[in-house]
C-alpha angles and dihedrals in degrees: 000000000000090000091051092048091048090050090050092049090049091053093046092051092050090045091056091049098046104032102030129062100190096089127070094245092043092055091042091053092050093048090051089047092051091049090050091050092050092049093046091051089048090052092051090048094050091047090061090062106091097212093050092044091053093052102035104016096123094046091050090047092054092046090049091055092048090055092045092053090048092051091045092055090046091050093050092048091051090054092049099049100041115092096228106032095179091056090054092046090054095043122102095255091041091057092045091049090053094045090051092065104033098074094063091055091045090053088070088068103021120049114230095014090121089073087075087070086089084089085081088079088073088066088068086081085084087077088084090064096040094054091042092238090170094161089058089052088050092050090048090052091050092049092050091050092048093049091051092048093049094043095106094047093049091047091054090046093051090047090054092048090050091052090047093053091049091052094044092046092050091049091050090050089053093046101043105025131190094304090070096045099271093115098162142006094255090053090047090050088052089055090049092052092048091048096043092052089049091238095124107186091181095219089121124031133172115249103189124079092240092050092049090049091053090047090053091052091050092049093052090044089052094063091055094045094053091058096051100077090046090053092049094051093043091053091051092048090052092048096046099039112154117242097193123067114241125223133214093241113131123222109240090216106046097014093228125138137198098092124156118264094248096038117129096179132047112260090211104049105005096241118149112259 
């Protein structure tokens, strides 16, 4: 029994250090981790410069492996100390943590695979927890809720826009024809998408008066279309605004955050906090 309790205390201590940022050692660990991520991303970036790679390629390669071993050990420890390891492995940060170490091992068999290590930069999202930017976590939670609530409306809207670009592209193909660069309906649809989104590459342009009139209509329409999804999401955010203030505390069971300040149980899985 004492051995089991000691093992449990050891895991809980490591959990607080690695997964929480409210203690001194927890914040220290996360700051060190963020610095290591920044340096590792810098190494990968520098390695892509040919002149630097020619002069310091071996040194960068060794440093890259040091960081990879460090992140591998950290990943394994996270799996060991979390209550439900499989849940962590399948989580967003769990997948990113895994992807941040795989490329170096792949580089043994596939030349250039280490360039994929740039995915480590995604791990910098942990800075929100390290700096206790709780209000940013709250805003992210509100945005996620709003996007989920407006999912159906946005899907219908995108479907309508898709149908519109097909129709407009087909009309432009019929008006301008191959002699003016609109050689096929797919190419004309591409032009309609570029014009409707107000990108305007200029690689294809209508030459006839009727075609230019249609292009003008699509351009004006594009400004209105761009604003629609923003309005949908904003309306949902206003409707579903959170009253309670979330905290950065992680649930020891499901490892999710965003709980209310006075919460004693996880609102996602019901585990005691």
